[in-house]
Every structure is written in C-alpha cells, then in structure tokens.
N, C-alpha and C positions, 0 to 999 in steps of 0.2 A: 549549478544553474537552476534556480528556482523557477525561472520562466524562460520561455524561448518562443520564437516565432519566425515566420517568413515575412516578407514585405507585402503581405496581403491581409485583407480582413477576413474574419471567420465567415463561413457559409453555413451557420447552424440552421436547422430546419424550422426554427421559430416555435417549436413546441415547448411551452413553458415548463412542463413537468419532465421533459426529456425522455418520454416513453414513446415507443413505436407500436401503434395499434396492431398492425398485421402480425407482429411477432408474438403477441400475447394470446396464448391459447386459453380456452376456458375448460378446465378440468375439474370435475366434481370431487367432492370430499372422499367419496368411496374410492375413486381412482388414485387419489393421493395416498390414502391409507394402505392400499395394496402395495404401493411402492415403499411406504414407510414401515410396513409390518416387519421388515427384516431388521429394523433398527435394534431391537432387543436381542437379536440372535447372531450378531457378527462377532465382535471380540468379546469373549466371555469375561464378564466383570470379575468372576471368581476363579478365572482360569490361571494359567501359569503366570508367575510374576514377571514383570518387565526386567530386562537385563540390568544388572547393577550399573549405575552411571560410571562412565569412563571419560577420560579427556577427549574433547572434540577433536576431530581430524580436519576441521574446516581449513582449507587452504594448503593442506599437506600433500594432496594428490594421492594419498594412500587409500586403499580399498579394504573393506572387510572389517574395519573397526566399529565399535559401538559408540555413537555419539550420545551424550546425556539427554534425558528428557527435559523439556522446557516445562516448568510448573504451569499447570492449567488454571488452577483456582487462585483467586486474589481479587483485590478491589479494582484492578485495571487489567486489561488484556496485555499479556506479557510481551508480545512481539513489538508493541509500540516502543518500548525502551531497549529491548535487546538489539545488539548490533546485527546488521544484515547477515544472513547465512549465505551459502554459496549459490543457491538457486531459489527462484520464487515463481509463483504464478499469481497474477492479479486477475480476478474474475468478477465481472459485474453481472448480476442476475435480475431477471424479472420474476416477481412472485405470481404464480398462476393459481395458488390456493384460493378457494372461495370462502370468504368470511373470516371473522376474527378467530373463531375456534380452530379453523384449519391453519391459520397463520401461527397460532400458539403451538399446534402440533409440529409445524415445520421448524420453529425455533427450538423446540425441545429435541427434535431429531438431530438438528445440527449440533446442539450442545452435546448430546450423548456420543455422537460419532466423533466429534472433535476431541472430547475428553479421552475416549478410548484410543484414538489414533495417536495422540500426542504422548500417551503413556506407554504404548506398546503392549504386547501380549500375544496370546494364541487365539486364532479364530475358532469359534465353536462350530462344529459341523451341523448342517441343517438337515441331515438325513439322506438316505440313499436316493430318495426321489426328488430332493430339492437341488437347486443350483449350488455351486460352491459358495461358501460364506464369504469368500474373499477372492480378489483377482489373482492372487498367487504370485504377483511379480516380485514380492519381497521375500518369498519363501514361507515356510510353515510357521516360523516365529517372527512376529513383526517387531522390528527394532523401533524405538522412538525416533531415532535419526535426527534429533534436535528439531523435529517438526513443531512449528507454531502456526496457529490459526488466528486470524484477525477478522472479525465480522463487523461491518458497518451498515448503516441504513441510509438510503437516499431520500431526497425530498419527496419523490413520487410515491413512497410508501405511505405518506400521510395525506393521500387524497381521500375520496369518499368510500373506498372499498372496505376499509376496516374500522371506520369510525375513530381514527386517530388524529384527525386534523388539529384538535385543540391540544394535543400532547406533543406536537412537533418541536424539536429543538429550535430555540428562538432564532438562531442565525443561519439555519439550514435552508438552502435554496438550490435550484439547478445551477450548475456551473455556467456562467456566461461565456460568450466568445469575446476574448480580449483583442485589441487592435492588431496585434501581430500574429494571431492564430489563423489556422486553416482547418477548422474542426470538421470532422466527418461524422454525421449523425450516428452511423452504425457503430462508432467507437466511443460514444459518449453516454454518460448517465447510467442509471439502473436503480431498481428498488433496493438491492442489497449489494454490498461489496464484500468480496471474500478474498483475503490474501493468505496464501500458503507459502511458507518458506522452510527450508531444510538444508542439510548438507549435501544431499544427493538428489539428482533429477528423478530417479525412480521413486523416491520417498514422496516427493511432491505429486507425481502422477498417480501414485497409489492412493494418496489422500483425496485427490480430485475425483478419481473414479468412484471411490467409496462414498463420498458426499453426494455426488450427483446420482448415484444408484439409489441411495436411501431417501432422496428427496424428489424422485421422479414423480411427476404429476402435480407437484407443488412449486417447483422452481425450474426456471429455464435460463440457461446461460445466454447472456446478451452479447458480451464480448469478453475476450481473454487475451492476455499478453504474458508470455513467459520472460523471465529475466535472470540475470546472473550477476554476482558480485566478483569483481576482479580481486585477486590476492594483493595485499599491500606490498608491492615490489619497489625498492627492497624492504622499506619499512614505512610506517606511518599510515596515511589514509589511502584507501583504494582509489584507482583512477577511473575516469569516465572514458568514453571512446574517442574523445579529442586528445587524450593523453594527459589530462590534468587531474590532480587530486580533487576529489569531490566530497565535500562535507567537512572541510577543515575547521570552519568557524561554528560548528554545531554547538548549541548549549550542552552542558554536561548532563547526560541522562542519569548519572549516578547521584546527582544533586537533587534531593527531594524538594529543596527550596526553589530551585530553578524550574523544576517540572510543575510545581504548584503555581508558580507565577506565569508560566508560558504555555503549558500543555494541557493540564487537566481542568475540566469544568468542575467548579466547586459551588457550594451554596452561596447565596448572596449575589449571584451573577445574572439573575433574572431568568435562569433556565428552569425547566420542569425538574422536580425532585428526582425523577427516575434517571436523569441524565448525569447526575453527579458521579464523577469517576470516569466519564467518557472523554472524548476528544474529537475535535473536528479534523477530518481527514481530507486532504486534497490529493488526487491522483492526476498526473499529467503525463500523457504519452507524447514524447518529443522526438521526432526524427532528426538525426544529425546528418547533414549533407557532407559526409566525410570525404568524398572524392574532391569536393571544392576546398574543404578545409586543409587537406593534405598538400595543396598547392600554395598555401599562404606561408610567408616567412615566419620563422620561429619568433623573431622580435615582435612582429605584428600580432601573432597569437598571444604572446605573453602580455602585451599591452591591452588587448581586448579583455583578458581575464584579470589583469592586475597582479598576476603571480608568475614566478618562475616555474616553467614546466617541470624541470628536473627535481627540484627540492620542494616545490609547493610554497616557498616563502613569498611574502609580498615583495614587490619589486624594490622596496626600500629596506628589506630585511635579509636575514641569513637563514632563518629556520622556518619550517612550515607554520609553527604556531606563534611566531612573532606577530605582535599587533602592528598594523600599518600606522604610520605617523601622518595622518591626514592634516592636522593643524600645521605641521612643518612643511607641507607641500600644498599650499593653498591654491596654486594655479594648475596643479596636476602635471608638473614637469616630470615627475618620476612615476607616479601612479595616475594615469589619465583620469580626468573627472568623469568620463563616460565609461570607465572600465567596469566590469561586472561586479567585482567585490566592493567597489566604492559606491555604486548605485544600490546594490543589494543591501548593504549594511554600512551606512555612513558613520556608525559608531559615535553617535551623539547621545546626550542625555535624553533627547526627545524620541530616540528610536530604539532604546533598550528593550521596551516592551513589545516591539514588533518582530523580534527574533522568533524563529520557528524551528522545530525539530525535523531535520531531513532524514528520509530513509529511501535512498535512491539505489536503483539497479540499472545495469546495462541490458539492452536487448538486441537481438539479431534475427530478422525475419527473412534473411536470404536476399533475393533480388526483387525489384519491382518490375512492372510490365515493360519498362524501357531498358531493362538490364542494368539499372543502377543499384548499388548496394543499399539495402534497406535496414538500417540499424540506428540505434540511438539510446535515449535515456528514458527509463521508466521511473519517473519522479513521483515521490510520495512525501508528504509532510504532515505533521500534526501540530495543532495549536488550539488555544482557547477560543479565539475569535477570528473568523474568516476575514472580516472587514479590517480589523485592526492590524492583523499580521499578514496573511498571504496576499490579500488584495492591495494593501498599501505597498508592499514590496513590489508586487506585479506592476503597479502604476509607475513606480520609480524606474523600472527596467524597460519600459516601453521605448522602442527605438534605439536601444543599445546596439553597438556594432555587431554583437553576436547574432542578431536577428537575421542577418544575411546567410547564416550557416545552419539554422535550425528551423524546424517547422512543427509546432504543437498541433497534433491532429485529433486528440481524444482525451478521455479521462472523465472526471466528475468530482463533485463534492459529496461527501458522505459524513456521517457521524459514527465514529467508532464507539460501539456500545461499552458501558461499564463492564468490568470483569465478572466472571461467574465465581461467586464467593465460596461455594461448597457444593457437595454432591446433591443437595436439595434445590439448588439454584439452577437457572438456565438463562441463556441469552434473551434479553428483553422481557424478563419476567415482570419487572416493575413497570415497564412501559405498558404491558397488556393487563395489568392488575385492574380489577373492577373499580 
C-alpha cells in the first residue's frame, strides 16, 4: 500500500516548510558542544574488536546470538537496499544548532556515533567523576545487532539558517496533503530524518539514546514512530496488518541496473553534485482501521487488493510472484480495474520508470482516546524523482476502495544523503563544503 487515506481532505497547517516555531529552541554553539563533547569518548575506536559476524537470527525468535554488522562505509547508505530488519524507529528532528559550523559539528557527531554503533565494540570509561559512557542496556560489550542508520535531510533544512538554499536537491519540497489524507501537523516534516533498524528492540533503543545524548543542544526530536517487520509466514514476503503480503512487486535491490534506473540520483539529472549517490525518501504514517477491515468478507478484501490473501498471488495467478495478465482481463472481471495492485502498477511500457523501492514496517500504538485499536503501516520508499514516481502513483491511487479503511496522518519528504565513503568522510560533507 504505497498510499492510503480516509474519505477526508488533509488538514495541514499550511506552513510551507513544515516547521513548528514554538518547538524550535535556540541553543548556542557552546551548549551544543557541551553535549557533543562526549562524542569522542563513547565507544573506543581502538578498543576491543567487534564480535566476529555470525548468521543473523532475524525472524528466528532466538535470543543471545550475534547478528552481523551492516557495513557503514560505501557510496550509498546501506539500509536503503538491505531488507527490513525485525524492528525500526523512524525519527524526524528539528535542527537547533546555530549556524553552518554548528550544523557541520552535528553531522560529524552523527557520523561518528553511527559508525561506532553499527560496528559494535566496548565503551570507553569516562572516569570516576563522569557519567557512564553508555546507557548499559546492551551490556558491557556492544554487539552490532545488524543495526543500520539512515540519515535524510528535509526541505526545511535549506531555509536561510545555514546558507544552503542554493544547494537544495532540485526535487525536494515539504510533503503536501493529498486528497485522501488526514495529516496531523505534529506528525509531519522535519529538518532531518533518522531511521534506525536492527534485529532487536533494545539495539534500536540503545542507538536512539546514544544519538540523542551526543547531539543534545543541536537536535530536537519532532516526532517518532516505532515499527516492526512480521516474519514471512510461512514463506515469501512479510505481511501487513491487513494480513496481505506487502512489497511483492518491489524492484530487485540486488540489481545494480534497476537501482541506477529507479533509486539512485546520478550525474546528468540536474541535481547538485553533492547529491549523487543519494535517493529521495518518502515516509508515510498510515493508520489502518483494522476493526472495520476485519468485518469485511475475504472475497471483497482480495478484490480490493487484487491478490489472494493466503498465497499473495494475483487473482489470475497461482504464485506470489506471478505477473498479473491485465491485457487478458481488460474489463477487470478477475482483477478489478480499481484494485490496489492494478492502480499502483499498471505494468505498461509507460509506467516502468515509475516503480519505487518500498521499505515498509508495521506499527502498533495501542489504543486511541476512543478505545479503538491504533495500528497500521509505517511506509517508506526510495526513488530518483518524487514527481515521476511516488506522486504519479499516489494520484493513480486516489479514491481506491482501500481509502475507506486507512488514514494517512503523517510523514514527510526527505533526501537520503549519499553514503559515508571512508573514515575521513562524514554525512553531508560535500553538501557543506565551501
């Protein structure tokens, strides 16, 4: 479900840059540096080596094993292409650092902490008079835990605070409210997006606490939503909370050709040079009205999606990865013309460059104020061009039958930065270069 909505229009606050003034504190550089001073003294770069990589236990339900480290250095951020882990946290932040130098300090700190956290190691003591170097929730030896960090920048970072307006990604803007949305301003936008994913909840929480600790005074959380990936029961693609497999028709992330054509920003696309190797990230927070959905007949559910719930196969096929035969069903007698899969991807020669790479998780926030279950889809996707891909698909999906059972309430547009290439590099270095 790349888009979803209720039968209402969005009630965005109309603030073009998506930022909320009252929540943006003004903290001086000295205050930021006091918080960031711990950055060089947390995980000792020359301390104990990380545990030898072992097979991941994702989805096994076993505890105590060591998941492998996700490579941190490279031309792209690794988590864009790696399959979803068991748990995640999506965090949007407002930058409270003052000036370009402080922003550079912030991005260096985020780089150093992310590099150390994803590699694992032993925290270095800060001395008997200092606070603990680490929260301690993972024990004295920090496992990598398959932790991956993805950092993106929002359109509001390119206002007049840091002198970056002329360097903004060409296609980046604040996410608009689409016709079927019911956006809540407190759950939208942000200067930075930070996604943490790992095999265990405490690994994600440990990383979140570490990063917020070392950036205190320069970064303030705007909104956060935690998610989880369901195991592929019994096989194949994991399911969303409507019970249907989610992401079956994804392009192949192992295909460098596909990713070059659909995901990565490259030279010659009109983007600034620093953006090469990055990707446009869309985050959509979509509540699923599961108590209403569970009262709908299975036949009707399957016709809304266009797939069989049990196998994930298109309604005219037998296997999850069978290609639907739309030309052989021109009137939609088997797969309805307004079904989700048919509107999302008509599979024509004109729509092949509109595909996007989905990275979706489920979420559960308990109950709302009326006692209704509050759960749904934490949708994320990556693409070269927001207008060509996500927004084109979104327009096709307007008014689909599923909008009666889902309500998009938040999220934002971000640009996932190019990867950190080596130990001398850091997030956004080329962006902030003189």
